[in-house]
C-alpha positions as MATLAB code, in Angstrom:
seq = 'MDERKGVILIVDDIPTNLEVLMQFLEGAGYEVLVATDGESAIEQVEYAPPDVILLDVMMPGIDGFETCRRLKANPVSSDIPVIFMTALSDTVDKVRGFELGAEDYITKPLHQEEVVARVTAHLTLHRQKQEIQALRQQERLYYERLVKIKDNILSTASHDLKNPLTSILITVDMIRHYLPRDPDIVYKKLDTLQQEADRMYNLIVQLLDLARLESDIVLRRQALSLTSWMEGNINYVHPQVDDKQLNVIAQLPEEDITVYWDNERMNQVLQNLLSNAVKYTPVGGTVEVSAAVHGEDIHIQVSDTGLGIPAGDIPKLFTKFYRVNTRQHMAVSGSGLGLSIVKEIVHKHGGHVWVDSEEGIGSTFGFTIPVGEEILSE';
ca = [
      19.740   -3.355   14.575;
      22.604   -1.038   13.292;
      21.631    2.561   14.194;
      22.703    3.727   10.830;
      20.208    1.263    9.036;
      16.846    2.813    8.220;
      13.045    2.121    7.828;
      11.693    0.561    4.600;
       8.149    0.496    3.642;
       7.243   -2.350    1.122;
       4.095   -1.892   -0.743;
       2.932   -5.042   -2.495;
      -0.520   -6.947   -2.599;
       1.043  -10.353   -2.778;
       1.835  -11.920    0.747;
       4.559  -14.053   -0.472;
       6.448  -11.159   -2.104;
       6.217   -9.326    1.303;
       7.447  -12.183    3.116;
      10.616  -12.648    0.972;
      11.301   -8.963    0.924;
      10.900   -8.818    4.607;
      13.437  -11.536    5.067;
      15.911   -9.892    2.651;
      15.801   -6.408    4.582;
      15.502   -7.386    8.261;
      18.368   -9.815    7.549;
      20.298   -6.941    6.464;
      19.459   -5.027    9.762;
      16.606   -2.819    8.344;
      13.389   -2.150   10.136;
      10.496   -3.070    7.706;
       6.857   -1.713    7.490;
       4.359   -3.249    4.927;
       1.297   -1.920    3.135;
      -0.802   -4.090    0.677;
      -2.194   -1.442   -1.476;
      -1.523    2.161   -2.740;
      -4.182    3.907   -0.429;
      -2.948    2.355    2.765;
       0.653    3.099    1.840;
      -0.199    6.692    1.344;
      -1.877    6.986    4.713;
       0.818    5.198    6.453;
       3.638    7.413    4.949;
       1.488   10.370    6.298;
       1.954    9.598    9.855;
       5.144    7.428    9.857;
       7.502    8.468    6.799;
       9.974    5.676    6.071;
      13.401    6.260    4.741;
      12.930    4.342    1.444;
       9.936    2.914   -0.291;
       9.726   -0.278   -2.269;
       6.779   -0.032   -4.532;
       5.055   -2.665   -6.544;
       3.699   -1.305   -9.883;
       0.578   -3.809  -10.502;
      -1.700   -3.641   -7.681;
      -5.491   -3.675   -7.370;
      -6.969   -0.222   -6.718;
      -4.555    2.617   -7.562;
      -1.678    1.103   -9.274;
       2.143    1.935   -8.420;
       2.331    4.671  -10.905;
      -0.549    6.632   -9.409;
       0.668    5.834   -5.760;
       4.115    7.346   -6.763;
       2.482   10.462   -8.263;
       0.571   11.042   -5.126;
       3.525   10.379   -2.811;
       5.809   12.832   -4.794;
       2.919   15.600   -4.718;
       2.845   15.451   -0.896;
       5.383   17.643    0.895;
       5.611   15.138    3.587;
       6.773   12.293    1.236;
       8.090   14.170   -1.769;
      11.709   13.516   -0.904;
      11.546    9.915    0.076;
      13.263    7.597   -2.517;
      10.790    5.344   -4.379;
      12.067    2.160   -5.914;
       9.676    0.424   -8.238;
       9.365   -3.380   -8.288;
       7.949   -4.816  -11.433;
       8.060   -7.575  -14.129;
       7.262   -4.903  -16.762;
      10.261   -4.512  -18.981;
       8.926   -2.099  -21.530;
      11.166    1.083  -21.754;
       7.834    3.278  -21.938;
       6.849    1.920  -18.433;
      10.272    2.622  -16.970;
      10.414    6.203  -18.417;
       6.828    6.693  -17.013;
       7.929    5.732  -13.549;
      11.050    8.028  -13.722;
       8.865   11.007  -14.938;
       6.721   10.515  -11.865;
       9.666   10.935   -9.620;
      10.791    7.357   -8.837;
      14.480    6.930   -8.060;
      14.919    3.400   -9.530;
      13.624    0.096  -10.646;
      14.096   -3.458   -9.567;
      12.911   -6.146  -12.139;
      11.234   -9.323  -10.744;
      12.058  -11.933  -10.041;
      13.918  -10.255   -7.098;
      17.338  -11.164   -5.810;
      18.448  -10.545   -2.255;
      21.723   -9.067   -3.158;
      20.341   -6.526   -5.667;
      17.336   -5.518   -3.452;
      19.717   -4.659   -0.370;
      22.319   -3.032   -2.622;
      19.713   -0.732   -4.214;
      18.045    0.094   -0.920;
      21.327    0.781    0.665;
      22.486    2.959   -2.080;
      19.396    5.079   -2.267;
      19.249    5.284    1.471;
      22.790    6.711    1.469;
      22.243    9.116   -1.256;
      18.970   10.351    0.526;
      20.755   10.879    3.760;
      23.537   12.714    2.025;
      20.935   15.004    0.440;
      19.420   15.515    3.875;
      22.724   16.548    5.245;
      23.427   18.991    2.352;
      20.023   20.437    2.887;
      20.820   20.964    6.551;
      24.084   22.456    5.941;
      22.485   24.901    3.330;
      19.961   25.798    5.980;
      22.648   26.582    8.215;
      24.380   28.712    5.884;
      21.300   30.626    5.027;
      20.804   31.443    8.642;
      24.294   32.329    9.248;
      23.960   34.705    6.124;
      20.793   36.270    7.513;
      22.749   36.732   10.891;
      25.685   38.499    8.952;
      23.100   40.595    7.023;
      21.369   41.607   10.264;
      24.860   42.513   11.882;
      25.840   44.535    8.810;
      22.531   46.411    8.839;
      22.869   47.246   12.495;
      26.495   48.554   11.853;
      25.132   50.709    8.853;
      22.251   51.975   10.924;
      24.634   52.982   13.725;
      27.089   54.522   11.339;
      24.505   56.550    9.755;
      22.993   57.801   13.042;
      24.696   57.287   16.354;
      28.189   57.767   14.876;
      27.203   60.640   12.774;
      26.416   63.061   15.601;
      29.847   62.685   17.361;
      31.660   62.825   14.012;
      29.981   66.034   13.092;
      30.802   67.445   16.321;
      34.415   66.542   15.920;
      34.567   68.170   12.568;
      33.037   71.340   13.698;
      35.323   71.570   16.688;
      38.296   70.999   14.363;
      37.220   74.038   12.354;
      36.768   76.011   15.427;
      40.234   75.073   16.797;
      41.774   76.316   13.410;
      39.990   79.478   13.866;
      40.741   80.346   17.481;
      44.248   78.780   17.668;
      46.168   81.994   16.724;
      44.078   84.168   19.081;
      42.557   82.477   22.071;
      44.527   79.453   23.388;
      42.129   78.959   26.364;
      39.146   78.322   23.766;
      41.273   75.951   21.987;
      41.825   73.842   25.243;
      38.107   73.814   25.997;
      37.533   72.713   22.232;
      40.006   70.005   22.618;
      38.303   68.640   25.572;
      35.039   68.477   23.559;
      37.082   66.845   20.793;
      38.204   64.003   23.199;
      34.664   63.556   24.660;
      33.288   62.900   21.269;
      36.145   60.791   20.238;
      35.603   58.721   23.387;
      32.010   58.507   22.649;
      32.547   57.088   19.236;
      35.315   54.601   20.432;
      32.872   53.307   23.082;
      29.904   52.970   20.785;
      31.978   50.928   18.309;
      33.440   48.707   20.956;
      29.816   47.969   22.221;
      28.529   47.507   18.670;
      31.250   45.047   17.793;
      30.707   43.249   21.120;
      26.992   43.068   20.577;
      27.646   41.508   17.122;
      29.924   38.791   18.804;
      27.323   37.967   21.359;
      24.672   37.579   18.670;
      26.717   34.946   16.952;
      27.659   31.617   18.436;
      30.249   32.495   21.018;
      31.519   30.028   23.439;
      31.082   31.078   27.068;
      34.178   30.591   29.269;
      32.500   29.310   32.371;
      34.487   29.119   35.630;
      33.714   28.745   39.336;
      33.318   31.927   41.155;
      32.360   32.984   44.632;
      29.094   34.739   44.164;
      29.943   37.233   47.219;
      33.468   38.072   45.909;
      32.056   38.508   42.450;
      29.411   40.971   43.432;
      31.796   42.944   45.873;
      34.279   43.290   43.040;
      31.624   44.754   40.606;
      30.227   47.058   43.369;
      33.738   48.332   43.974;
      33.989   49.015   40.171;
      31.352   51.936   40.457;
      32.824   53.279   43.633;
      34.477   56.310   42.025;
      31.137   57.317   40.310;
      29.301   56.597   43.560;
      31.678   58.902   45.587;
      31.376   61.644   43.045;
      27.511   61.725   43.437;
      27.472   61.066   47.208;
      25.272   57.960   46.759;
      24.320   55.538   49.384;
      24.883   51.912   48.378;
      23.167   49.084   50.058;
      24.375   45.567   49.208;
      22.314   42.653   50.426;
      24.120   39.220   49.775;
      23.262   35.733   50.829;
      24.235   34.766   54.387;
      26.126   31.691   52.979;
      28.413   32.225   49.986;
      27.746   29.979   47.169;
      29.805   28.917   43.992;
      28.414   29.965   40.672;
      29.644   28.793   37.173;
      29.467   31.728   34.898;
      31.657   33.468   32.234;
      33.263   35.941   34.562;
      34.153   38.521   32.062;
      30.703   38.515   30.479;
      28.786   38.450   33.659;
      30.981   41.467   34.999;
      29.687   43.291   31.924;
      25.956   42.579   32.979;
      26.267   43.676   36.576;
      28.546   46.590   36.057;
      26.175   47.960   33.210;
      23.157   47.720   35.548;
      25.221   49.386   38.321;
      26.552   52.111   36.046;
      23.064   52.898   34.784;
      21.716   53.189   38.339;
      24.503   55.455   39.364;
      23.998   57.560   36.238;
      20.429   58.095   36.313;
      20.168   58.658   40.220;
      20.637   62.241   41.565;
      23.239   63.464   44.075;
      22.555   61.899   47.536;
      20.305   58.973   46.226;
      20.325   55.350   46.891;
      21.340   52.434   44.873;
      20.697   48.796   46.229;
      21.991   45.641   44.877;
      20.815   42.236   46.153;
      21.252   38.552   45.349;
      19.089   35.607   46.448;
      19.230   31.925   45.796;
      16.072   30.394   44.631;
      16.605   26.562   43.969;
      19.058   26.250   41.195;
      18.748   29.877   40.137;
      20.259   33.067   41.254;
      18.096   36.208   41.424;
      20.027   39.479   41.304;
      18.542   42.792   41.005;
      19.703   46.562   41.114;
      17.391   49.246   42.364;
      17.958   53.024   42.484;
      16.118   56.206   43.450;
      16.521   57.707   40.071;
      14.683   59.347   37.225;
      12.328   56.284   36.603;
      11.125   55.254   33.476;
       7.742   56.038   31.605;
       5.491   53.076   31.310;
       5.276   53.195   27.571;
       9.124   52.975   27.339;
       9.557   49.852   29.561;
       8.934   47.191   26.828;
      11.555   48.730   24.630;
      14.385   49.042   26.984;
      16.338   46.129   25.958;
      15.866   46.892   22.135;
      19.091   47.816   20.482;
      19.791   51.553   20.167;
      16.631   52.395   22.194;
      16.853   55.396   24.665;
      14.134   56.962   26.635;
      13.372   60.301   24.835;
      12.884   62.707   27.736;
      14.977   65.851   28.332;
      16.355   64.318   31.698;
      17.188   61.005   30.339;
      18.650   62.274   27.010;
      21.010   64.573   29.262;
      22.809   61.386   30.422;
      25.224   59.996   27.944;
      24.637   56.555   26.446;
      24.506   54.556   23.335;
      21.389   52.564   23.824;
      23.380   49.230   23.530;
      24.130   48.645   27.106;
      20.923   46.915   28.010;
      20.824   44.888   24.732;
      24.248   43.488   25.810;
      22.990   42.730   29.106;
      20.066   40.771   27.676;
      22.291   38.920   25.314;
      24.634   37.752   27.762;
      22.094   36.640   30.287;
      20.211   34.667   27.611;
      23.549   33.047   26.717;
      23.713   31.778   30.229;
      20.049   30.428   30.181;
      18.490   33.201   32.097;
      16.064   36.181   31.549;
      16.210   39.827   32.335;
      13.347   42.091   33.724;
      12.697   45.657   34.881;
      10.069   47.354   37.135;
      10.056   51.141   37.177;
       7.963   54.173   38.202;
       8.638   57.632   36.668;
       9.989   59.940   39.310;
      10.353   57.321   41.822;
      13.134   54.984   40.601;
      13.808   51.724   38.849;
      14.812   48.155   39.519;
      16.515   46.079   36.770;
      17.043   42.354   37.509;
      17.964   39.072   35.988;
      17.574   35.372   36.984;
      20.153   33.014   35.914;
      21.024   29.293   36.601;
      23.958   28.572   38.965;
      25.377   26.615   36.012;
      27.307   23.749   37.786;
      25.380   21.030   35.600;
      26.312   22.905   32.437;
      29.964   23.112   33.325;
      30.241   19.654   34.021;
      28.695   18.492   30.743;
];
């Protein structure tokens, strides 16, 4: 049967009519279901909705009009096209059928060409309507996503961007005041100005990056050496590590394997976790990064001997703009977006993130992610 053909339910109490209609429609490539009365038709549609219903008007029990009314009142079947089959020719009867929601009439005696043509026409219209509804649903979801992104931007602009901008404005006023009298103070204030401008810039970059991740971005997967990839990202944080005299321990698989990830995006993940570990670990502390293979998945984690996180804050860590509100944590610069970006990237790769932490002892952030070879080959 042509895969574009549909399922037609014939409702008629006369066996010869059912037989003739089955020959018409099966000969045209349709799958045919039958019911001999209105009640059984309603029950059948409930558990196996067809694409089109051919419905006789004059039947024992509930007639075609009542059957149509009940079908159209049921959300399961309300959109299924109903074509009446009747010998009634009065305009009043036809109008009644249309008022009950029927899409068309076929007048008996039935002719094969007409039956097939009307069924095909209404099936095509029904499918086009479904496609339009699906497109509208996609548009609605896309619009809701845009509204969400806009709200995030406005929220950030009114809060996180407001503070550095206020600092910049105050600093500019102070520079004007001290410029003629004390150049040293001016230079210090220029440093503050630069820091706040950098903070605003980084926040905007992260916010826009997160907005892109929350949309339907396409990952640029490529074959990567897991060992080389991890070593490169560990080297990325070496300047900060050296500044704080931290001890970095790397535990990598004995045998290198090839992973199939978006290199740029996954760099963001590991660099973010490593940078956080370095920032929140005191001078002389330890940062440990490890990778292990579990079947088709890679398990990577970054541990530190830093501040640790209060238990009540752990469930909220991957929420956008969330920061642990303690004096020690707030003394470390951050936007509250980094872990949200990590979570989005890992999820895009089919993985998940997790965290384990004890306040005053340290934290372990990790993620499990598929190697990705099967996805790349699709």
